[in-house]
Each structure stands twice: as structure tokens, then as C-alpha cells.
N, C-alpha and C positions, 0 to 999 in steps of 0.2 A: 073857801068860804063854807063848805059843807063839813069838812073834817078838821080844820085847823083850830088852833087856840084863839081865844078872844084877842090876844095881843097881836098876833100876826094878821088877823082879820082887820084890826084897826090900822096896822101899818100898811096893809094893802090899800085900804081906803085913802090913806095919806099919799101914797106913791102913785096910785093909778086912778083915783077918783076925786082928786082935789079935796081930800078929807081934812078936817080941822086937826092940826097937830096937838091941840090941847086935849083932844079926846084920848089920844095915846098917852099923854102925860098923866091925865087923870086915872087912866086904867092901870098904870104902873103903880099907883098908890096901893092897889090891891096886893101887889107883890112885895110891898115894903113892910118891914117889921117896925115895932115901936121904937127900936134903937136906931132906925134909919137905914139899916142894911136890907138887902133884898134876898128873897128865897124863891124856890120853885121856878127858876128861870131855865132849868134844863141841865145844869152842871153840878151844883154844890149840894143842896139839901132841899127837900120839898117843904120843910116846916121851919127850919132854923136859918135866920139870915147869916150870910157868909160872904167871903171876899170874892169868890169866883162868880157867884150869881150876881153880886153887886156890879162887877165889871161888865157882865152881860146886860144888866139893866141900863147902865150908863151908855152902852153902845146904842141902845134904842133912844134914850133921852137925847143923845148927841145927834142922832139921825134925824129926829123931828125938830131939832132946833130949840130944845128946852133951854131956858135961861136961868141965871143965878137968882132971879126973883121968884122962881117956882119953888114952892115949899118942898116938893119931892126931891129936888136937887139939893136944896139946903140941908135937909135931913140926911140925904145920902152922902154928901160931902163930910158932914160931921161924923157919920159912921166910919168912913174911910180913915179919917184922922184918929178917931178914938180906938179903932181896932188895930192900929199899927203896933207891932211888937218892937218897942225901942231897944230892948235887950238884944234881940236877935237881928234887928234891922230888917224886918220883912212883914208882909201880911201872910196869914195862913189861909190857904185857899178854901178849905172846908172845915166845918166845926169839929169833925172827928178826925182831922188830919193835921197834926202839928208839924210844920216844916222845921227842918234843922237850920234853915237860913233862907236867904233870898232865892226865889225862883222867878224867872221873868214872866211866867204865866202863873198868877195874874199880876204880879207886883209891878212890872214895867207898865202894863196897861193902866193900872190904877194911878200911877204917877202921871200918865198922859191925861187922865180926866181931871186930876188936880190942876194941871196946867190949863185945861179948857175952862175951868171955873175958878181960876186962881184968885179972883177977887174975894172968894170965900175962904182962902187958905193963907195962914200966916207965912210970911216970906222965909222965916228961919226953918220952918217945917219943910217947905217946898225945896229949899236948898239942901237940906239933909237927905231927903229921899231921892233927890236928883243925883247926888253924889253916889248913893248906893246903887242906883240904876246904871250909871256909867261905869262905876268900878266893877260891877258884877257881870256886865254883858260880855266882857272879854273872856269869861270862863265858860261860855255856853257850849263851845265845841271842843273842850279838852278831852272828852271821853272818846273811847274807841268806837262808840256806837255810830251808825250812819247818820249823816246830818238830817235825813228825813225824820229821824226820831224827835228832832227838836222843832218841828215846824210850828207847834203851838206857841213855843217860846218866841220863835221868830215873828209870828203874827202879833204877839203882844208887844214886841219891840217896834214893829212897824206902826202899830196904833199909838205908841208913845211918840215915835218920830214925827208923825204928821201933826202933833199937837205941841211939841216942846219948842223952846227957843231955837233960833236958826243955827247957832254954833253947834249945839248938840244934835240938832236935826240932821245936819250934813254928815256928822260923824257916824251916826247910827245908820243912815241910809247907805253910806259908802260901804259899811261892813255888810249890810244886807245884800247890796248889789254884787259884792264880791262873792258871796256864798249862794246867791239865789238859785243857780242852776243845780246845786247840790241839795238845796232845801226842797224844791218843788219836784213832783213826780212827772216825768215827761213821757213815760210809757203809758199810752192810752189804754192798754189792756188791763191796767191795774186800777184805773180811776173808779170803776164801779164795784170792785171786789176787794180792794186792799185799803186799809185806813192810811191815807197819805195826804200830802198837800197838793190839791188840785191847783194848777197854775192861776186860775182866776181868783183864788183866795187873796192873792197879793196884788191884784189889779182888777177889782170889781168895777172899775171905771177907767176909761182911757186917760183920765187926768191923774191916775196913780203915778207917783214918781218911779215905780218899778215896772210900769207897763212896757215901755219900749224894749228893754232887754229880753223880755219874754213874750212879746206880742203874739208870735205865731202859736205858742203853746197855750196862751190864754184863750184865743179864739177857738182853737181846736177843743179845748176842755169845755167851753160853753156849747159848742156844737154837739159834743158828746152828751151833755145834760139834756139837750133837746131830743136826741135820738134814743136815749134810754129812759125818757120820762114814762112813768107808769100810766096805766089806762085811767086810773082815777085822778091823775093830775100831779101827784107828788113826785119829787125827784129822788132818785135812789140813794139810800144811805149805804156807805161803804164800810160799815162796822155793825157788829151785833149788839143788840140791847133788848131789854124786856119790852113787853107790849105797851106799857104806859110810857116808857122812855121813847119808844119808836114813834108813838103818836105825837109827842112833844117835838122830837127832832125832825120828823117829816114836815111839821108845820114851820119850824125855824128854817130848815134847809130849803124848803120850797120858796119861802119869801126871799131868802138870800139869793137864790139863783134867779128869781124873777127880777130882782133889783139889778143884778149884774147884766142880765140880758137886756133890760131896758136901757141901762147906761151905755152899753155897747151898741145900741140901736139894732138889736137882733130880734126885736118884737115889733110887729106892725100894730100901732096903736090907733 
């Protein structure tokens, strides 16, 4: 509350002080451009609305239970549909970064939010992007790169799975369960120093469908967050960024860890 962004402060009030969710919804309007897309959420661009910041904004909207009747959601959904590249069959993550085609981060995640607010989405469009999501997810691990390299894509697929219709949900989750031990980093010595998938990313709550297979690692990774917490309260970033980026991500990261600790009953409230 002393160093974090206004958005995480409002999310803290919502999760820990029975804050009004509409305050967070209203605040997100400040991050929304005239075209409905979001900017300055930490990933894409500070001034130009873009796909990856829009996916991050919808994480927050979903978190506080924003509905299809909220104007910010309606405009955001329209942006997602309008910004889809029908020729390449994808969304471009950043305004200065044109994809060659589908990448699960953020494309799969954006499809997930189309499902969450599907009453605002034409069925033929939803069917088309769903086919792209399912057809392309099988190519995620064809590279010789270690699977840890793909954890952001895996997270996007996970966020799609928890929102999509049951048949596809089971299909995606089975693939993730099969690969999960290769996606997450289980070496605790790397959690604070190497950019990697900490186990709790995939199970921020015991209700996560991926929790049981990695339960031991999830709890250990959260215990590590507690033991390495900085003196001023933020949780340690495991990658390098500039001063402004660090300020934003310390705020995001700290809120994410606090939510996970609360969900796993590792905070005395």
C-alpha cells in the first residue's frame, strides 16, 4: 500500500478488506484506450493498447467478477475481436511486434476470456478461434528448447482450459498434466535467481485442477516466497528489468503471491 500501483492496492482491498469489486473495475478504465484495448499493464506497451496487456487486464476483471454488463468488459471484448488478424489467424502480442502466426501467449488466454464473456461474442468467431487454439497447441513443444522455456505459453493454455467448454477443457488439462513436471522448476535454488515457472503459478489455489500432481512443490515454492520476502514487503523478482518495470512488477508479483498464500491458508488473517 506504500509502494504498489493503484490497481494492486484496489485488488488488495478486494481480497483482504472486503473492498467493492466495482472500484477495481472502474480503475481499469484508466488503463483502457479508446479502442477498448488495454495498455500499461506491465507487459506490452505503456501508451498503446495491445493484446498482451489486454489479456492481463482481463485477468483482473475476471478476478473481481466483472460481468458482461460492465462497459469496460464490453469495450474490451470488442477490441479483442477487432484486433484479431484473420489472415494469420492470431493476435499480435505487442504493437511493435508482429507475430508470424499463433502463439499461445497471449492468443490462447484471449480465447479463454472470449469464453468467459461469450454472450458478447458471435458463435462463428468463437468457433474459429477455438479451432486455432486446439490445432496450434500441439506444436508447443516441437522445439529442442527445454520445456521450461514455454511456461508462459503453458500458463496461457491453463487459463484457457479453466474457461473453455468441458470437452476441450479435459483435452488441454491432460496435455498439461502430462508435461507439468517438465514445465515447472522444482529446484528451489533457482526460484529466486532464474526466470522460471514457480510451481504455485499453476496452482495458486488448492482448487486448481493441476494442484494434486505438484502439491509438494507448490507448498515449498510458497514457503520460499515467505522466507525470501524483502524487508519492505515485496516478493523477489527472478528476472532483471529497469527501475520503472521493477516498480510495476513488484506490485503485481506481491499481490499474486499474497492471493496464493491466502488461498492455501498460509496467512493468518
